[in-house]
C-alpha positions, 0 to 999 in steps of 0.5 A, a space after each residue: 500500500 502507498 500514500 501520497 505524503 506532503 510535508 509543508 513549510 518547515 516540515 519539508 525537510 522531512 519529506 522522503 524521496 518516495 513521497 509520491 508513493 510512500 509505502 505503508 503497512 496495513 493498519 498504519 496510522 498517521 502517528 506511525 508515519 510521523 514517527 518513521 519520518 522523525 518529525 518531532 510532535 511539538 513541530 507538527 500542528 495540523 494533519 490532513 488526510 484526503 483534504 479533511 482535518 484529521 488526528 494522528 490516530 487515523 488509520 491510513 488506507 491505500 492511495 490516501 493523501 496526507 498533508 502535514 503542517 507545522 505551526 505557522 506564525 505571523 505578525 
């Protein structure tokens, strides 16, 4: 099974080379993927799966689109 993975802004440094077809195992959650990528949880603010706001506990399926966003500051 593969997902499409996008890491935005300051998280882009964690984007793997195979992000367009990132392999996952049956039962993997967003948290499993975040852990494998080495993204510190305190840097992760928003998670989207297939365009919908999601939690780290969401179980992923083949062909899901996952977007990971850091906290964004402004002024």
